[in-house]
N, C-alpha and C positions, 0 to 999 in steps of 0.2 A: 739412477732411474727409480721412480716411485713404484712400489709394488702394492697391489691391493691387500688390505688386511681384513680378515674376517673377524667380525665382532660377534660374540655370543651375548645375546640380551635375554633377560628374563621376560617371559611372557606375562602380561598383566592379566590378573583375574578380573573378568568383567562382572560376573555374578557370583554371589556367595552361594554355598550349598544350601543354606537355610537362612531365613530372615529372622532376626531377633525382634520379638514383639514386646517383651517385657522390659521394663526399665528404659523406656525410650521417651525422648522429648517430643517425638512426632505425634501430632494430633490428627486424627482422621479428618479429611476434608479441609485441612488448613491451607492447602495450596490451590483450592478451587476458587476461581473468581467468576462472578456472574458477568454476562455480557454488559449489563448496566455499569458495573464497577469498571470494567475495562474501558468502556465508552467514556466515562467521566475522567478516568486517568489520562486518556489521550487528549481530551479537551483541556484539562488542566495543564498538561505539559506545554502546549502551544500558547495558552493564555499567559502562563508564567513568563514565556520568552517575549511574546509580541502582541498576541491578541489578533483580532481581525482588522485588516486595513480599511480605512475609510476610502471614499471615492477618490480615484487618481493618486492613491498612496501605495508605496511599495516598501515592503520589509525585506531586508536581507538577513538570512538566518543561517548560522552554522551550528550543527548539532553533533553530539557524540553519543551514538547508540540509543538515544532515548526517544527519538521521534522518527516515524517513517512517513512516507507520502500519504498513506491512507488516513493518518491522523488528521490531516488538513480537511479531508472530506467529512470526517466525523464532526470536526469543529464547525464547519459551515452548516451541516445538518442540524446541529444543536440550535442554531438561530432560525432556520427556515428550511422548508422542503426544497429539493433540487429539481428543476424542470429539465435541464439538459446537462449531462455529464459526459465530457469527451476526454479520453485518457490515451496518451501515446506513451508506450513503455517498451523497455527491453525485456524485462522479466516481471512476472506477477506470481504471487503465491496462491496455492489452492484455497487457503483460508480467506484471502481477500476476494477471490472469485465468488466463493460461497456467500460472503458478507454482502457483496454487491447484489447478488441475486436476491438475498433476503430483504435488502433495503428496497429493491424494486418491487418485490412481491408485497411488501408492506406499504407500498405507495408513497414512500419517502423520496424516491427518485423516479422520475417519469421516463426519461430516455437516456440510454447509455450507449456510447460509441467507443469502441476500443481499436486503436491502431497498434497492431502486434508486430514484433520483429519476426521476419520470415524464418529465422533460426530457432524460434521458440518451440515449435513442435518437437525438434530433436533435443533441445536443451532441457525441456521440462515437459515430457510427453503426458504425464498424469494431469498436470495443470491445464495443458492445452486441450486435452480430451474433455475435461470438465467444462472448460469454457465453451467448446464447440457443442457440448450437450445442451447448454443453456442458450445457444445462439438464437434460435428462432423465437423464443418467448422473452428473452431478457436482454441480449446484447446484439448490437450491430457490429460485426467484426470486419476489419480491414487488415490484410497482411501485406507487409512491405519491408524492404531492407531498412529498418528503423532502429536508431539508437537514441532517439530523443526521450526525454522523461518530462512530460507536460500534462498537467491536469487543468481542464477548463470547466468552470462551473457557472451555470446561470441559475440563480435561485428564483423561487416563486415570486418574490418581491422585486424582480427585475434588477438584481445586482449581478455584476459580472466579475468573476475572480479567475486568476491564472496562477498556478503554482508551477514553477520551473525549478529543476534542480537535479542533483546527482542521484537521488534515492529512487530505487525501484519500489514497486508496490508489493513488498514482502516484509516479513518480520526479521529481516537480516540486515538491519541498518548498521552503518559504521559511522565514521565521521562523514557527514553529508552537508551539502550546502543547498539552500533553497532561496528562491525569490517568490514572495507571496504578495500579489498585487491585486487591487481592485481597479480595473480599467476596461471599459467596454471595447475600445479600439483594439487593445492587445488581445482580448478574448476573441473578437471577430477575426483578427489576423490569423490566429492559430486554428480556430475552428474552420475557417475557409480553406486553408491548404490541406488540413486533415480530411475534410469532407470531399475535397476534389481528387483525392487519391483513388 
């Protein structure tokens, strides 16, 4: 019969007692990126893989930690303002919620509808509370037992895009797959069922 064995492990030191500042290669401010730099990095990532699909064109993309769902929104915003943004998701990060609010405040996005998983308030209470805080002025929120991950975008120049895939709207991407499509019928299909919930 197997007996449990107790193992003694050394505890890891998380913080040093004092930081060494001399003889260091670290340059102050060297890891700070401006929003503009992050924005263009996101756009370049997708452009290097596929770019923006033409009318009735569909791109299938598999990524490895370097692109998240929000990057597709930034790519489309680089070309034109967004009139309607409809997003169905399982999880969303606080940073993305704040960015969506800022984009709406800066009139880059006119309308935002969010279909939120009903377990989200318990899974991510801080992000949920932030989203609810902005609900009246920024977001139209629908809560349902949802596990879909869909982004529907109607741009100011009347182009219709749909991004479907495994990635949530957070900075925690892994190996993810996406379908990036420009198709009005597909856009209308998804926005219709989401709006009727």
